[in-house]
N, C-alpha and C positions, 0 to 999 in steps of 0.2 A: 504494500500500500503506500502511495506516495504521499509527500506533505502537501499542504494548501498551494493552490496554484499562485505561482509569484506575481507581483505587480510588473506590468511591462517595463517598467524603468529600474527594477531592483537589480542590485548587482547579484552575483551568486553568494557574496559573503552575506548579504542581507537575507537572501533567500535560507541560507543555513541557520542564521540567527533566529529568524522568524518561525522556521520549521522545529527547531528545538524548543522554542518557547511554545509552539502550539502544542507538542508532546507533553510538555510539563503541565499547561493549563487544562489538557484534557484528562490528566491524571494518568496518562501513559507512563510518564516518568515522575517519579516523586523524590523527595529528599533522601539522598543516598543511593539512588538508582545508578546503575551503570549504563553508560551510552552503549548503543550497539557498536560492533566493531566497525572501523573506519570504511572498509569496503561497502559493507550492507548500508551504513548510514549516508553514504554520498550516492549510492544508487537509489535509495529512498527518496532523496532530497532532489534528485536530478542534477547534482553537481560534481565537479571533479575533486580531486583530493585536496589541492592547493586551497581554493576557496573554503572548503570544509575545515581545514585546520586554521584558516584565518579567523572563520566564525566562532570556532571552538575556543580559539585563544583570547577573542574579544568578550566571550561570556565569562572565561576564567577571570580576566581582568575587572569584570564587574561582579564577581563573586558569585555567579550563578552556578558555574562549574568549577569543579577542582580536579586535579592530576594526581594520580598515585604511581610513583615510579614502579614500572614493570606490572601495574595492576590496572590500566586504563583511565578513563575520564569519568568521573560521576557527578551527579547533581549534588550541591552542597546542602547544608541545612536550611537555606532559603531564610536564614534568620535576618530580620529587617536590619539589625544594627549593622551586619556584614554587607548587606545589599545598598545601604545608604552611604558606605565609605566614599564611592566615587563622588558624592554630593559635596562631602567634605572636601575632597581634593579640589573641586570645581570652586567651592567657597573659597578657599585659600589664594586662588588664582588673581581674582580682580585686584584692581588698583584701590586707593583709599576711597575714592569716588563711591564704592560700593558698600564701604564699610557700615554706613548708616542705615543702607537699605536692609543689609543682613540683620544688624541688630533690631531693625523693627520687625522682620520676619520672625526672629527668635523671640522677642517680647509677646508678639501675638500668640505664639503657640505655647510658650512657657508658661503664660497667665493661666491659660486654659488647663494645661497639663498639671500646675500646682493645685488648681481647684479640684481636679480628680483625683489627685494624691491626697488631699485633706479627706477625702471621703474613703479612699481604700487603703491608707497607710495602715500597717501593723505596728505592733510594739518593737519587733526585732529591728524594723527600719528606723524606728524612732531612735533606737538606742545606736544605731550606726551613725546617725545624722548628729547626736549629741557627742559622740567620740570624736567625729570630724572636727566639730567646732571647739571641742576641748584642746585638741591638738593644735588648733590655729591659735587659741589663747596662749598656750605654752610657747609657740613659734614667737608671737608678738611679744612675749614678756623677756625675750633675748635682746641684749642691747643692740646687737647688729643682725636683725632677724633676716632670714632668708626669703625674699621675695618670691622666688621661684618655687619654693616649698609652698609659700602661702598661697599663690594663684593655683598650684596643683590641688591643694585641698579644696580650694574655690571650685575648682572643675569638678571633682569628685562630689562635692555637696549637691551641685546642680545634677550630675549625672544619678545620683541616688534618688532624688526627688524625681528626675524623669521616670525611672524605674517604677517609682511607687504609683504612679499614674495609673498602672495597669494595661497601659496600652503600648504594645512593644513597637508599634510602628511610629507613634508619636516620639516615644523614648529614642528610637534609632536616629529619626530625623533630628531631633534636638542635639544628641550627642555629635552628629556630623555637622551641625553648626558651630559647635563650641569653641572649635579651635579658630574660627574667623574671628571671634570676639575675645579670645583669650589675649591676644596681642594688645588690643585697646586697654584690657584691664591691666595688663602688666605695665604699660606705658603711663598709665593713670598712676598706678602705684609708685612708680618711680618718681613722677613729677610733681604728684600733688601729695604734700605731707598729710598724714592721717587718712589718706583715702581707703587702706586697707582696713583700719579700724572702723570706719564707717561702714564698708561692706560687711564686716563681721557683725556688727550691731544689726544691721538689715537681715542677716541670715538668722540671727538669734529671733529677730521678730518673726520671720518666716517659719521658723521651727516651733514657736509658740503657738502660731496658729495651727500648724499641722498637728501639734500635740492635743489641741483644742477641737481638732476634725471640722474648724470653721473654714469653709471653702471661700466664702466671701472676703473674709480677712486675708486668707492666704493670698487670694488674686491681688488684692490691693497692696499688700506688702511687696509681693513679688514684682508687681507693675512698677511701683516706684524704685525698687532696687534696679531693675534693667532698664529704667529710664536714665539713671545715672551713667550706665554705660553707653546708652544710645547718645546722649548729650555730649558725653567726651569724645566719642567717635566722630561727631559732628564737628569738634574743634580741630580735628586732624585732617580735615579737607584743605 
C-alpha cells in the first residue's frame, strides 16, 4: 500500500516527511515503533533512497524519529518537550527586535499555565518549589552571589510551575521559550542592583498563591512578574 498522493509541487523529501507523518497519525506507527526497512519504505512512498534518507534525517532533527546504531530507526516517545525543542532553537535566532514579542507570547501562555497549576498542584511539587526558593535565598546570602546559579534556579522554578499545570503541551512550549528570555533576565540581574531580590520576592508571592490554590491571585502575580522581564527586554531595543 502506498502513502497519500503527493502534492504536485512537493519534493520527494516532502513526500517522505508527509508519508511518515500520515503513518504516525493513522496509528500504524506509534511511539517506539520501528520504521520499515529502507527498501520497503522507499517503495511504499514511491521515492528513491536518497530523498528517503533526507526525509528521515529531517524527522530525526525534529525529534520525531530516533536512530539506534545497528538497530534501525524508531518513532520517539513524541514527548511534547522534545518536539518543541526546535521552537526553542528558532526562538534563540531572532535579533533583539523580537525579544519583546517573545516575552509577550511567554506572558500570555504562562499566566494561563500558572492558573491551571494553582488548581492542579500537589504537595510534593509545592515542596520542590519551596526548596528551590530556599536555595536562592542561600545564594543571595553570599557576599558575591553567583548570578548564573540564581538565573538557573529561576528557570527551574518556572519549569516546575509549567509542569504543575498538568498540560504537557503547554509545559513543553513554555520550556522551549524560556531560553530566549533568560538572557534578558541575566542582563537585568547584572545591570540593575537588587533585580534578583525583586524577582525572588515575586516568586515567593507566586508560590504563596499556589499554596493557597488561588488561581486568580497566581495569575496576577505571574503577570506582574513577567511584565518586568518584558519591560526590560524593551529597553534592549
